[in-house]
C-alpha positions in Angstrom: 153.7 45.1 -222.1 154.3 47.9 -219.5 154.3 47.0 -215.9 155.0 48.8 -212.7 158.6 48.6 -211.4 157.3 47.1 -208.1 154.7 44.6 -209.0 154.8 42.8 -205.7 154.1 45.9 -203.7 151.2 46.7 -206.0 149.7 43.3 -205.4 150.0 43.3 -201.6 146.8 45.2 -201.2 144.9 42.6 -203.2 146.3 39.8 -201.0 145.3 41.5 -197.7 141.9 42.2 -199.1 141.4 38.5 -200.0 143.0 37.3 -196.8 139.8 38.3 -195.0 138.2 35.3 -196.7 141.0 32.7 -196.5 144.5 32.6 -195.3 147.8 30.7 -196.5 150.0 28.1 -195.0 153.4 28.8 -193.6 156.7 27.0 -193.3 156.2 25.6 -189.8 155.8 22.4 -187.8 154.0 21.2 -184.7 154.5 19.1 -181.5 151.5 17.3 -180.1 151.1 14.6 -177.4 149.7 13.4 -174.1 151.2 13.5 -170.6 150.4 10.8 -168.1 151.7 9.6 -164.7 153.3 6.2 -164.2 149.9 4.5 -163.7 148.7 5.8 -167.1 146.4 8.4 -165.6 146.2 11.6 -167.6 147.8 14.8 -166.2 146.0 18.1 -166.9 147.7 21.4 -166.2 151.2 20.3 -167.2 153.3 23.2 -168.5 154.9 22.2 -171.8 157.6 24.6 -172.9 159.4 24.5 -176.3 162.6 26.6 -176.8 164.9 26.9 -179.8 167.3 29.3 -181.5 164.8 29.2 -184.4 162.2 31.0 -182.3 162.0 34.7 -182.3 160.2 34.3 -179.0 161.9 33.3 -175.8 159.9 30.1 -175.9 156.4 28.7 -176.7 154.2 27.4 -173.8 151.1 25.2 -173.7 149.2 23.5 -170.9 147.8 20.0 -171.1 144.0 19.9 -171.1 141.6 17.7 -169.1 142.6 14.7 -171.2 146.3 15.4 -170.7 146.8 16.4 -174.3 148.8 19.4 -175.6 149.5 21.2 -178.9 152.4 23.4 -179.9 151.8 24.7 -183.4 153.3 27.3 -185.8 156.8 26.3 -184.7 159.6 27.4 -187.1 161.6 24.4 -188.4 164.7 23.7 -186.3 166.0 21.8 -183.3 164.0 22.2 -180.0 164.2 21.6 -176.3 160.9 20.5 -174.8 160.3 20.7 -171.1 157.4 19.2 -169.1 156.7 20.6 -165.6 153.9 19.9 -163.0 154.1 20.5 -159.3 154.6 17.3 -157.4 156.3 15.6 -160.4 159.9 15.5 -161.7 160.4 17.8 -164.6 161.4 16.1 -167.9 163.5 17.8 -170.6 163.8 16.4 -174.1 166.8 17.5 -176.1 167.4 17.7 -179.8 163.8 17.4 -181.0 164.1 18.0 -184.7 161.1 19.6 -186.5 161.1 19.6 -190.2 158.8 21.4 -192.7 155.2 20.4 -192.1 156.1 17.7 -189.7 153.9 16.9 -186.7 156.0 15.3 -183.9 153.8 13.2 -181.7 155.5 13.0 -178.3 153.8 11.5 -175.3 155.5 11.8 -172.0 155.3 10.0 -168.6 156.0 12.1 -165.4 157.2 10.4 -162.2 156.3 11.6 -158.8 159.0 13.8 -157.2 160.1 17.3 -156.6 159.8 19.7 -159.4 163.4 20.6 -158.9 164.4 17.1 -159.8 164.9 17.2 -163.6 165.4 14.3 -166.0 167.1 15.1 -169.3 166.4 12.7 -172.2 168.0 12.6 -175.7 167.1 10.6 -178.8 163.3 10.9 -178.5 162.8 12.9 -181.6 160.3 10.9 -183.8 161.0 10.3 -187.5 157.5 9.2 -188.6 154.6 11.5 -188.7 151.7 9.4 -187.5 149.1 12.1 -188.2 150.0 12.7 -191.9 148.6 10.5 -194.6 151.2 11.8 -197.1 154.6 10.1 -197.4 157.3 12.7 -197.7 161.1 13.2 -197.9 162.8 15.8 -195.8 166.1 17.3 -196.7 167.5 18.9 -193.5 170.5 21.1 -193.3 172.9 18.2 -192.5 171.9 16.5 -195.7 172.2 19.6 -197.7 175.7 20.5 -196.3 177.4 17.2 -195.7 176.7 15.2 -198.9 178.7 15.9 -202.0 176.4 17.9 -204.3 177.0 20.6 -206.9 174.7 23.0 -205.1 172.6 23.2 -208.3 169.2 24.3 -207.1 166.3 21.9 -207.3 168.4 19.5 -209.4 170.6 18.7 -206.4 167.5 17.8 -204.5 165.6 15.7 -207.0 168.7 13.6 -207.9 168.6 12.4 -204.2 164.9 12.2 -203.6 163.1 8.8 -203.7 160.5 8.3 -206.5 161.9 11.0 -208.8 163.8 10.4 -212.0 165.6 13.3 -213.6 166.4 13.5 -217.3 169.8 13.0 -218.8 170.7 16.6 -217.8 170.4 15.3 -214.3 173.8 13.8 -214.5 175.4 16.9 -213.1 179.0 16.0 -212.7 180.8 18.5 -210.5 178.6 21.4 -211.9 178.6 20.4 -215.5 174.9 21.2 -215.8 174.5 24.1 -213.4 172.7 26.2 -216.1 170.6 23.4 -217.5 166.9 23.2 -216.8 166.1 19.8 -215.4 163.0 17.8 -216.2 161.9 15.0 -213.9 159.0 12.7 -213.2 157.5 10.9 -210.2 156.9 7.2 -210.7 157.0 7.6 -214.4 154.7 10.5 -214.7 156.1 13.8 -216.1 154.6 17.2 -215.7 152.2 18.9 -213.3 155.0 19.6 -210.8 154.5 22.2 -208.1 157.9 23.7 -207.3 158.0 26.3 -204.5 160.5 28.6 -203.0 159.1 29.5 -199.5 155.6 28.7 -200.7 155.9 30.8 -204.0 155.4 28.8 -207.2 158.6 28.9 -209.3 157.8 26.3 -212.0 157.4 27.5 -215.5 153.9 28.7 -216.5 154.6 27.2 -219.9 154.4 23.6 -218.7 155.5 23.0 -215.0 159.2 22.5 -215.7 161.7 24.5 -213.7 161.0 28.2 -214.3 164.0 30.1 -212.7 167.2 29.1 -211.1 167.2 29.0 -207.3 170.2 29.2 -204.9 170.8 25.9 -203.3 173.3 27.5 -200.8 170.5 29.4 -199.2 168.3 26.4 -198.4 167.7 25.7 -194.7 165.5 22.7 -195.6 163.4 21.2 -198.3 160.3 19.0 -198.4 159.4 16.7 -201.4 156.2 14.8 -201.8 155.6 12.4 -204.8 152.3 10.6 -203.8 149.3 11.0 -201.6 149.0 14.8 -201.8 146.2 16.3 -199.9 143.7 18.9 -201.1 146.2 21.6 -200.4 148.2 20.5 -203.5 146.6 21.6 -206.8 148.5 19.2 -209.1 149.4 15.5 -209.2 153.2 15.9 -209.8 156.1 16.5 -207.5 155.5 18.9 -204.6 158.8 20.5 -203.8 159.1 23.3 -201.3 162.4 24.8 -200.2 162.8 27.1 -197.2 165.5 29.8 -197.1 167.7 30.3 -194.1 166.7 32.9 -191.5 168.5 35.3 -189.2 168.7 34.9 -185.5 169.5 36.6 -182.2 173.1 35.7 -182.8 175.0 36.7 -185.9 176.1 33.9 -188.1 177.1 33.2 -191.7 179.7 31.6 -194.0 182.1 32.2 -196.8 182.5 29.5 -199.5 184.8 29.0 -202.4 185.4 26.0 -204.7 187.6 25.6 -207.7 188.5 23.1 -210.3 190.0 23.1 -213.8 191.4 20.9 -216.6 194.2 19.8 -214.2 191.6 18.0 -212.1 189.6 16.3 -214.8 190.1 12.8 -216.2 189.3 11.4 -219.6 186.6 8.7 -220.0 186.9 8.3 -223.8 187.6 4.6 -224.5 188.0 2.6 -227.7 184.2 1.8 -227.9 183.3 5.5 -227.9 186.1 6.3 -230.4 184.6 3.6 -232.7 181.2 5.3 -232.3 182.7 8.6 -233.5 183.6 10.3 -230.2 187.1 11.5 -230.8 187.4 13.7 -227.7 185.5 15.3 -224.9 184.6 19.0 -224.4 187.6 20.0 -222.3 187.1 22.0 -219.2 188.7 25.5 -219.1 187.5 26.9 -215.8 184.9 26.2 -213.1 184.5 28.0 -209.7 181.8 28.9 -207.2 181.9 31.6 -204.6 179.3 32.6 -202.1 178.7 34.2 -198.8 175.9 34.9 -196.4 175.2 36.5 -193.1 172.2 36.5 -190.8 171.4 38.0 -187.5 169.2 40.4 -185.6 168.2 44.0 -186.1 166.1 43.9 -183.0 166.5 41.0 -180.5 163.5 38.6 -180.5 161.8 41.0 -182.9 163.4 41.6 -186.3 165.9 39.2 -188.0 167.6 39.5 -191.3 169.4 37.1 -193.7 171.3 38.1 -196.9 173.3 36.0 -199.3 175.2 36.4 -202.6 176.6 33.8 -204.9 178.5 33.8 -208.3 179.3 30.4 -209.9 181.1 30.2 -213.3 181.8 27.4 -215.7 183.6 27.4 -219.1 184.4 24.4 -221.3 185.1 23.6 -224.9 182.2 22.7 -227.2 182.7 19.3 -228.8 183.2 19.4 -232.6 182.9 23.2 -232.8 185.8 25.4 -234.1 186.2 29.2 -234.1 187.3 30.9 -237.3 191.0 30.8 -236.1 190.8 27.0 -235.7 190.7 26.9 -231.9 187.9 25.1 -230.1 184.7 26.9 -229.5 184.0 27.6 -225.9 180.9 28.1 -223.8 181.3 30.3 -220.8 178.4 30.2 -218.3 177.8 32.8 -215.6 175.3 32.9 -212.8 174.7 35.3 -210.0 172.3 35.2 -207.1 171.2 37.7 -204.5 168.9 36.7 -201.6 167.3 38.9 -198.8 165.0 37.7 -196.1 163.4 39.6 -193.2 161.5 38.0 -190.3 159.5 40.3 -188.0 157.8 39.0 -184.9 155.1 41.6 -184.5 153.7 40.1 -181.4 153.8 36.7 -179.6 151.1 35.4 -182.0 151.8 37.2 -185.2 154.8 37.1 -187.6 155.7 38.7 -190.9 158.3 37.3 -193.4 159.6 38.9 -196.6 161.8 37.3 -199.2 163.5 38.4 -202.4 165.8 36.1 -204.5 167.2 37.4 -207.7 169.0 35.3 -210.3 171.0 36.1 -213.5 172.3 33.6 -216.1 174.5 34.7 -218.9 175.6 32.4 -221.8 177.3 34.7 -224.3 178.1 31.9 -226.7 175.1 29.5 -226.5 173.5 26.9 -228.8 176.6 26.0 -230.8 177.0 22.3 -231.5 178.2 19.8 -234.0 175.2 20.8 -236.2 175.3 24.6 -235.3 178.6 26.2 -236.2 180.3 28.9 -234.1 179.1 31.7 -236.3 175.5 30.7 -235.7 175.6 30.8 -231.9 173.5 33.2 -229.8 173.8 35.4 -226.7 171.4 34.4 -223.8 171.0 36.9 -221.0 168.4 35.6 -218.6 167.1 37.2 -215.4 164.7 35.9 -212.8 163.4 36.7 -209.4 161.1 35.3 -206.7 159.5 37.5 -204.1 157.0 37.1 -201.3 155.4 38.7 -198.2 153.9 36.3 -195.7 151.9 36.9 -192.5 151.0 34.2 -190.0 149.1 34.3 -186.8 147.5 32.3 -184.0 144.2 33.1 -182.4 143.7 31.4 -179.0 144.8 27.8 -178.9 142.7 26.4 -181.7 142.8 28.8 -184.7 145.9 29.4 -186.9 146.0 31.5 -190.1 148.5 32.9 -192.5 148.4 34.9 -195.7 151.0 35.1 -198.5 151.5 36.8 -201.8 154.3 36.1 -204.2 155.7 37.3 -207.4 157.8 35.4 -210.0 159.3 36.6 -213.2 161.6 35.2 -216.0 163.0 37.3 -218.8 165.5 36.1 -221.3 166.8 38.4 -224.2 168.4 36.4 -227.0 170.6 37.8 -229.8 172.4 36.2 -232.7 175.9 37.1 -233.9 175.9 36.6 -237.7 173.9 39.8 -238.6 173.3 40.1 -242.3 173.7 36.3 -242.9 170.6 34.4 -244.0 169.9 31.4 -241.9 170.0 28.0 -243.6 169.3 24.4 -242.7 169.9 21.1 -244.6 167.2 18.5 -243.8 169.6 15.7 -244.7 172.9 16.7 -243.0 171.0 18.6 -240.2 173.5 21.4 -240.5 172.7 25.0 -239.8 174.4 28.2 -241.0 173.8 32.0 -240.9 172.3 34.1 -238.1 170.9 32.0 -235.2 167.5 30.5 -235.6 168.0 26.8 -234.6 166.9 27.1 -230.9 165.3 30.5 -230.9 164.3 32.9 -233.7 166.5 35.7 -232.7 166.4 38.5 -231.8 163.8 37.9 -229.1 162.8 39.0 -225.6 160.8 36.3 -223.9 159.1 37.4 -220.7 156.9 35.4 -218.3 155.5 36.5 -214.9 152.9 35.5 -212.4 151.5 36.5 -209.0 150.8 33.8 -206.4 148.5 34.5 -203.5 147.8 31.8 -201.1 145.8 31.5 -197.9 144.5 29.1 -195.3 142.7 29.1 -192.0 143.1 26.1 -189.7 140.7 25.3 -186.8 141.3 22.5 -184.3 138.2 21.0 -182.7 138.6 18.4 -180.0 136.2 15.6 -179.1 133.8 16.1 -181.9 132.1 13.3 -183.9 134.2 10.6 -182.2 137.5 12.2 -182.6 139.7 15.3 -182.9 139.5 17.4 -186.1 142.0 19.7 -187.7 140.0 21.5 -190.4 141.9 23.6 -192.9 140.4 25.7 -195.6 142.4 27.8 -198.1 142.9 29.0 -201.6 145.5 29.6 -204.4 145.2 32.5 -206.8 147.7 32.4 -209.7 147.3 34.9 -212.6 150.0 34.3 -215.3 151.2 36.2 -218.3 153.4 35.0 -221.2 154.7 38.1 -222.9 157.2 37.4 -225.7 158.6 39.8 -228.3 160.1 38.6 -231.6 161.9 41.4 -233.3 162.8 41.8 -237.0 166.0 40.0 -238.1 167.0 43.1 -240.1 169.7 42.4 -242.8 169.6 38.7 -241.9 166.1 38.6 -243.4 162.8 37.4 -241.9 163.2 34.1 -243.6 165.5 31.0 -243.7 166.4 28.6 -246.4 166.1 24.8 -246.4 168.4 22.6 -248.5 168.1 18.9 -249.3 171.7 17.4 -249.4 172.9 20.8 -250.7 170.1 21.3 -253.2 167.7 24.3 -252.7 164.4 22.9 -251.3 162.2 25.2 -249.3 161.7 28.8 -248.3 160.6 29.4 -244.7 159.2 32.9 -244.0 158.5 34.5 -240.5 155.7 36.8 -239.6 158.0 39.1 -237.6 157.8 41.4 -235.9 155.3 40.0 -233.4 154.5 40.6 -229.8 152.1 38.0 -228.6 150.9 38.0 -225.0 148.7 35.3 -223.4 146.8 35.1 -220.1 146.0 32.2 -217.9 144.5 32.3 -214.4 144.1 29.6 -211.8 142.0 29.8 -208.7 141.7 26.9 -206.3 139.9 26.5 -203.0 139.9 23.6 -200.7 138.8 22.2 -197.4 140.7 19.5 -195.6 139.7 17.6 -192.4 142.4 15.6 -190.6 140.1 13.5 -188.4 142.0 11.6 -185.7 140.3 8.7 -183.9 142.8 7.0 -181.7 145.4 5.4 -183.9 143.5 6.2 -187.1 143.7 9.5 -189.0 141.4 10.1 -191.9 142.6 12.9 -194.3 139.4 13.9 -196.1 139.8 16.7 -198.6 137.9 18.4 -201.4 139.4 20.9 -203.8 137.7 23.2 -206.3 139.7 24.2 -209.4 139.0 27.0 -211.8 141.2 27.4 -214.9 140.6 30.4 -217.1 142.6 31.4 -220.1 142.2 34.1 -222.8 144.1 36.0 -225.4 143.7 39.8 -225.1 143.1 41.9 -228.1 146.5 42.8 -229.8 147.9 44.3 -233.0 150.7 42.9 -235.2 152.9 45.4 -237.0 153.7 45.1 -240.7 156.8 43.2 -241.6 158.5 41.7 -244.7 155.9 39.0 -245.1 153.0 40.4 -243.0 150.7 43.3 -242.9 149.4 45.3 -239.9 146.5 43.5 -238.4 144.4 43.7 -235.1 143.2 40.5 -233.5 140.2 40.4 -231.2 140.1 38.8 -227.8 139.8 35.0 -227.7 138.3 33.3 -224.7 138.9 29.6 -223.8 136.4 27.4 -222.1 136.6 28.0 -218.4 137.2 24.7 -216.6 135.5 24.2 -213.2 136.0 20.9 -211.5 136.1 19.2 -208.1 138.9 17.0 -206.9 138.2 14.8 -203.9 141.2 13.4 -201.9 140.6 10.5 -199.5 143.6 9.3 -197.5 144.3 7.7 -194.2 147.1 6.9 -191.7 146.8 4.1 -189.3 149.3 3.4 -186.5 149.6 -0.4 -186.4 151.4 -0.3 -183.0 150.7 1.6 -179.9 154.2 3.1 -179.9 153.4 4.9 -183.2 156.5 3.4 -184.9 154.7 1.5 -187.6 152.2 3.4 -189.7 150.1 2.3 -192.8 149.3 5.2 -195.1 147.3 5.3 -198.4 144.2 6.4 -200.2 142.9 7.8 -203.5 143.0 11.2 -205.0 141.6 13.0 -208.1 143.8 15.7 -209.6 142.7 18.0 -212.4 145.2 19.0 -215.0 146.1 22.7 -215.2 146.0 24.8 -218.4 149.4 26.3 -219.1 150.3 29.3 -221.3 151.7 26.8 -223.8 148.1 25.6 -224.3 147.1 29.2 -225.0 149.8 30.4 -227.3 149.1 28.1 -230.3 145.6 29.7 -230.6 147.0 33.2 -230.7 147.0 34.5 -234.3 149.7 37.0 -233.3 152.2 34.3 -232.3 155.4 33.7 -234.1 155.0 31.2 -236.9 156.8 30.1 -240.0 155.3 29.4 -243.3 157.0 26.8 -245.5 157.0 27.1 -249.4 158.5 25.1 -252.2 161.5 27.1 -253.4 163.0 27.2 -256.9 166.4 28.9 -256.9 166.0 30.2 -260.5 169.2 32.2 -260.7 171.3 29.7 -258.8 172.6 32.2 -256.2 171.5 30.0 -253.3 169.4 32.8 -251.8 165.8 33.7 -252.1 164.8 36.3 -254.7 161.4 37.7 -255.5 159.6 35.6 -258.0 161.2 32.3 -257.0 158.2 31.4 -254.7 154.5 31.8 -255.0 153.9 33.4 -251.5 150.1 32.9 -251.6 149.5 30.8 -248.5 146.7 29.0 -250.4 148.8 28.7 -253.6 150.6 25.9 -255.3 154.0 26.5 -253.5 152.5 26.4 -250.0 153.6 23.4 -247.9 152.8 24.1 -244.2 152.5 26.5 -241.3 154.5 25.3 -238.3 156.1 26.6 -235.1 159.2 28.7 -235.4 162.0 27.8 -233.1 161.4 29.0 -229.6 157.6 29.5 -230.1 154.4 27.5 -230.8 152.6 27.8 -234.0 149.3 29.7 -234.2 147.3 27.2 -236.1 144.9 26.0 -233.4 141.4 27.1 -232.7 139.4 27.0 -229.5 137.2 24.0 -229.0 134.2 25.2 -227.0 133.5 21.6 -225.9 137.1 20.9 -224.7 137.0 19.2 -221.3 139.6 19.1 -218.6 141.9 16.1 -218.3 142.5 14.5 -214.9 144.6 12.0 -213.0 143.4 9.4 -210.5 146.0 8.1 -208.1 145.9 5.1 -205.7 148.8 4.7 -203.2 149.7 2.5 -200.2 152.8 2.8 -198.0 154.1 1.2 -194.9 156.5 3.2 -192.7 158.4 1.7 -189.8 160.8 3.3 -187.3 163.5 0.5 -187.1 165.5 2.3 -184.4 166.0 5.8 -183.1 166.3 8.2 -186.0 166.1 5.4 -188.6 162.9 4.7 -190.7 162.0 2.4 -193.6 159.3 3.1 -196.1 157.7 0.8 -198.7 155.3 2.4 -201.2 153.2 1.2 -204.1 151.3 3.6 -206.4 149.0 3.4 -209.4 148.0 6.4 -211.4 145.9 6.9 -214.5 145.7 9.9 -216.8 142.4 10.2 -218.6 140.3 12.5 -220.8 143.5 13.4 -222.6 143.5 15.5 -225.7 144.6 15.0 -229.3 144.8 17.6 -232.1 142.3 17.0 -234.9 142.4 18.9 -238.2 139.4 21.2 -238.5 139.4 20.8 -242.3 141.7 17.8 -242.4 140.2 15.1 -240.2 141.6 11.7 -239.6 140.0 10.0 -242.6 141.2 12.8 -245.0 144.7 11.3 -244.8 143.8 8.7 -247.4 146.5 8.8 -250.0 149.1 6.1 -249.1 152.7 6.6 -249.7 154.9 3.5 -249.4 158.6 3.7 -249.0 161.3 1.2 -248.3 163.2 1.5 -245.0 166.7 2.3 -246.1 168.2 1.0 -242.9 170.5 2.7 -240.4 172.9 4.0 -243.1 169.9 5.7 -244.9 171.2 4.2 -248.2 168.9 1.8 -250.1 170.3 -1.4 -251.5 172.9 -1.9 -248.8 173.4 -4.8 -246.4 171.7 -3.1 -243.4 168.4 -2.7 -245.3 165.7 -4.5 -243.1 163.5 -5.2 -246.2 160.6 -3.4 -244.5 158.1 -1.1 -246.1 156.7 2.0 -244.4 153.3 3.4 -245.4 152.2 6.8 -244.4 149.4 8.9 -245.7 148.9 12.3 -247.4 145.8 14.4 -247.7 144.4 15.5 -251.1 145.8 18.6 -252.8 142.3 20.2 -252.4 142.9 20.4 -248.7 146.3 22.1 -249.1 146.7 25.7 -248.0 147.2 27.8 -244.8 143.5 28.4 -244.5 142.9 24.6 -244.0 145.9 24.0 -241.7 144.1 24.7 -238.4 143.7 22.0 -235.7 141.6 21.8 -232.6 142.1 19.9 -229.3 139.6 17.1 -228.7 139.3 14.7 -225.8 140.0 11.1 -226.8 138.4 8.5 -224.6 140.9 5.9 -225.8 143.9 8.1 -224.9 144.8 6.8 -221.4 148.2 6.7 -219.8 148.7 4.4 -216.8 151.7 4.0 -214.4 152.5 1.5 -211.7 155.3 2.1 -209.3 157.1 0.5 -206.4 159.5 2.1 -204.0 161.5 1.1 -201.0 163.3 3.9 -199.1 165.4 4.0 -195.9 166.3 7.2 -194.0 168.6 7.6 -191.1 168.5 11.1 -189.7 171.9 12.6 -188.6 172.8 11.3 -185.2 175.7 9.5 -183.6 178.0 11.0 -186.3 176.3 9.4 -189.3 173.3 9.7 -191.6 171.9 7.8 -194.6 169.2 8.3 -197.3 168.7 5.5 -199.8 165.9 4.3 -202.1 165.1 2.0 -205.1 162.2 2.7 -207.5 160.7 0.5 -210.2 158.0 1.8 -212.6 155.9 0.3 -215.4 154.6 2.8 -218.0 151.8 2.1 -220.4 151.2 5.0 -222.9 149.6 4.8 -226.3 152.0 7.5 -227.5 155.5 8.6 -226.4 154.2 12.1 -225.9 152.0 12.6 -222.8 149.3 14.6 -224.6 148.4 16.8 -227.6 149.4 14.2 -230.2 148.0 15.0 -233.7 145.0 12.9 -234.6 146.4 11.5 -237.9 147.3 8.0 -239.0 150.9 9.0 -239.4 151.2 9.6 -235.6 150.1 6.0 -235.0 153.1 4.5 -236.9 155.0 2.5 -234.3 153.4 4.6 -231.5 153.2 3.5 -228.0 155.5 3.6 -225.0 155.1 0.5 -222.9 158.3 0.7 -221.0 159.9 -0.1 -217.6 162.3 2.1 -215.7 164.2 1.7 -212.5 166.7 3.7 -210.5 168.3 3.6 -207.2 169.9 6.3 -204.9 172.0 6.2 -201.8 173.7 9.0 -199.9 175.2 9.2 -196.5 178.0 10.7 -194.4 180.1 9.6 -191.4 182.0 11.9 -189.1 185.1 10.2 -187.8 185.5 10.4 -184.0 188.9 11.9 -184.4 190.7 14.4 -186.5 187.7 16.5 -187.4 187.3 14.4 -190.5 184.0 13.7 -192.4 183.5 11.4 -195.3 180.4 11.2 -197.4 179.1 9.8 -200.7 176.2 9.9 -203.2 175.4 7.0 -205.5 172.9 7.1 -208.4 172.2 4.3 -210.7 169.5 4.3 -213.4 168.5 2.2 -216.4 169.0 3.8 -219.9 166.2 5.5 -221.8 164.8 3.7 -224.8 164.7 5.2 -228.3 163.5 4.4 -231.8 165.3 4.7 -235.2 163.6 7.3 -237.4 163.9 8.0 -241.2 163.4 11.1 -243.2 161.1 10.3 -246.1 160.7 12.8 -249.0 158.9 13.0 -252.3 155.3 13.5 -251.4 153.1 16.3 -252.7 151.1 17.7 -249.8 153.6 16.3 -247.3 157.0 16.7 -249.1 159.1 15.5 -246.2 158.3 13.7 -243.0 160.4 12.0 -240.2 158.8 8.7 -239.0 159.8 6.0 -236.6 160.5 2.7 -238.4 160.6 0.3 -235.5 158.7 -0.1 -232.2 159.8 1.4 -228.9 160.3 -2.0 -227.4 163.7 -1.7 -225.7 165.7 -3.2 -228.5 167.5 0.2 -228.6 168.3 1.9 -225.4 171.2 3.7 -223.7 173.1 1.7 -221.2 172.4 1.9 -217.5 174.5 4.6 -215.7 176.1 4.7 -212.3 177.2 8.0 -210.8 179.3 8.0 -207.6 180.4 11.2 -205.9 182.5 11.2 -202.8 183.8 13.8 -200.3 186.5 14.1 -197.7 186.2 17.1 -195.4 188.5 18.4 -192.6 187.0 20.7 -189.9 189.3 23.0 -188.0 187.7 24.6 -184.9 188.6 28.2 -184.4 186.9 28.9 -181.1 183.3 29.5 -180.4 181.1 29.0 -183.4 183.9 29.7 -185.8 185.2 26.8 -187.9 187.0 26.3 -191.2 186.1 23.3 -193.4 188.5 22.1 -196.1 186.8 19.9 -198.8 187.8 17.6 -201.6 185.0 16.3 -203.7 185.4 13.7 -206.4 182.5 13.6 -208.9 181.9 10.6 -211.1 184.5 8.7 -209.1 184.1 5.6 -211.2 184.8 7.6 -214.4 181.6 6.3 -216.0 181.3 7.1 -219.7 177.7 6.1 -220.4 176.1 7.6 -223.6 173.2 9.7 -222.6 172.0 10.9 -226.0 172.7 10.2 -229.7 171.2 10.8 -233.1 168.4 8.4 -233.7 167.8 9.3 -237.4 169.1 7.0 -240.1 172.2 8.4 -241.9 175.8 9.0 -241.4 175.3 10.3 -237.9 173.0 7.4 -236.7 173.7 6.4 -233.1 176.7 8.8 -233.0 176.8 9.9 -229.4 176.0 13.6 -228.9 176.3 13.5 -225.1 178.1 11.2 -222.6 178.5 11.3 -218.9 181.1 13.9 -218.1 184.4 12.5 -216.9 185.7 12.2 -213.3 186.6 15.5 -211.8 187.9 16.7 -208.5 186.7 19.9 -206.9 188.5 21.6 -204.0 187.1 24.2 -201.7 186.7 25.7 -198.3 184.0 27.0 -196.1 184.3 29.4 -193.2 181.4 29.4 -190.7 180.9 32.0 -188.0 
């Protein structure tokens, strides 16, 4: 599709037009409280002044009202000095009041009688618990981001430290080993529906809420993560993650960073047990480095600030069990680049404008090669992404705050194979590929996804109304999304691939290339939220309206080797409209506000993603599978060897081609929206200054989930039993490891064979319910007195009828050893201590997690309408699981002061200090490769670097 070269600029007008109706939230915090004298009498007219380098104003001033209360809102995150002044009383000045993203610091102050010139300075009064918020949250301030040993790997470096969040195996990022991997994570056992934001702009993938583009960790000023108790501002039920980029300032500042490691700094963690399992070596590191720099400052003092950053990390290592034609190990170089620009303009004392642009490039020129995909079958991946926004915020009087934001996000990823002219092949028994790349993506291809994100909110504070104070907020999200993928002809490689069975010709797989499908999804949400405060009780009462619309525009497919030119009309999905009430509370159990009980219930409606739309698009990339008879024995397809009639005798199936979703679904006009109900309760206690403990329990239930029913092949049409003996782990019948079990699966009659009868339709299954119970304890010590700590332990019980969260086919074969009733636990601890001498800092991160469970599967062949099928042959009961893993990272840092704000930091990081070698993935299919590890924890590695701040 053709778009303008400046999509964000073209969308700004739409935002400003809609902002008249509702306006969006910014990245700010607040200070509220009451001022009294020593007798407890309220003091009206007290001047409360907040000042900070984070302010583009000289300071922010408020006066206490007739009840002695004051409010300072729309304060940028940072460290503040707060001063209280009233004639006839001593002035009081609070130092180091730390405001984090969205935090409301409740600070009440007592003034003593005396001369105004007499001033009392107090430190250590910065609260760590937000008594006005009903949502537990985790804040990552700059000290955590900079002092703890991390790999600076975007959101992954945050989620691996955050309580309640479990990352996938790719989360074991040892010294940067996974800096180009896309992590997946869940909160209290639930995966999906995450809302990942960069400066309020949605960056998660429109295909399914996983990470969409890479973001630059080195630019983060702060991050906020919420896993439970989200208010009506949050559209989804998953993880809310919002990162704020650094800003400029009246004083120029910046840093240069460089880190380096190599094979000389990497240990080996291959022991006899791994060698016995078939691991003969590890993928050796060749080179890894990371360089970045940033600078921020003023263009106009107190008016216009700028911040720019650039970064270029690189990694290259050998690929295990892959050889180049010359016999040397195959290597995988990985390159990334980031460029960030941010402008902050204080238009007037009450109005501010912020613009952000972050661009990312990822290049993997030799990707997707593995023990099953030889070097010649690799592919070139050249990915680009960017996140942009323009945001306005303003205050009107002392009771109304508004802001408006529009964002743009894009991901584009051209993919090209190297073995041009070589037909792709796959052996279903050995699982080996050959020829031009098609194992991960059907190359050549140009995937492209983009979205706009307009947000808005209007907040009104009303005092002494209906027995309390009300902060009423109303707002909207408008998110139109396009998935625009191009799959180009394979040329001399042929728009087909060949399947073999243990070396014997088996099937022909044809592709409908060239295709250029594009799919549309649009989300509109509006909400109203009332934070109703009555003394020590705050009720957070919210209602959200969700509208999910999706459609497939009219489009035309060009003629190809196995297709003809065809135009497809527009397809409209049912438009989902639903309400989502959120009812939460926060109650301060003590008068000092240091013990707070929080909890409540919320309904969350599931979003419709572009991956839900694509399978219905008849112009999507698909593969058609036929029985193949190699009549001339040349091990290649020739005309006449296959009946290509999709309703003929050689037809087997129509399925998704690699990198796409198959177009064999139809719209169900009665399809209903799934939802999630969540109950949570937490207790937060400030144990001492800057130190808080939190205990949380959560129960969530996903309902109205969907399964895929055959339009012409319903559940009861699978009525031809096929019984096979389980050949055991070695996949050889009649050997000692045979369990003696029989597996029965079901085929459909030959009269239901053919592409015309292969369509499925999503239907809501009332018996398809997933439930999750979680418990968490977390402790957080904010950086003070030279040390900080963040630790947590989470335990979750999962009860799912199927291992997949949703869209499981409605056939009896999917119910063979289905169900995922599992437990998972993980713990995290990170902290730092700055020694009182020598400019030395030491810090560490520890993660420990139980291993994932898996099932043994077997490839069964010999059927007629289902010639081959892979099925589990044992329950997912925990009898097979990967071992628990511990990952310890440590840092030693030396700071050299160079005068003024200049300093040089010399760092030595040791990742996987315990040299853990836990297996994180293996083959679960019976055969020669069963339980052969395909991934283990990377070995211990040291990284050395320096950072120069000015």
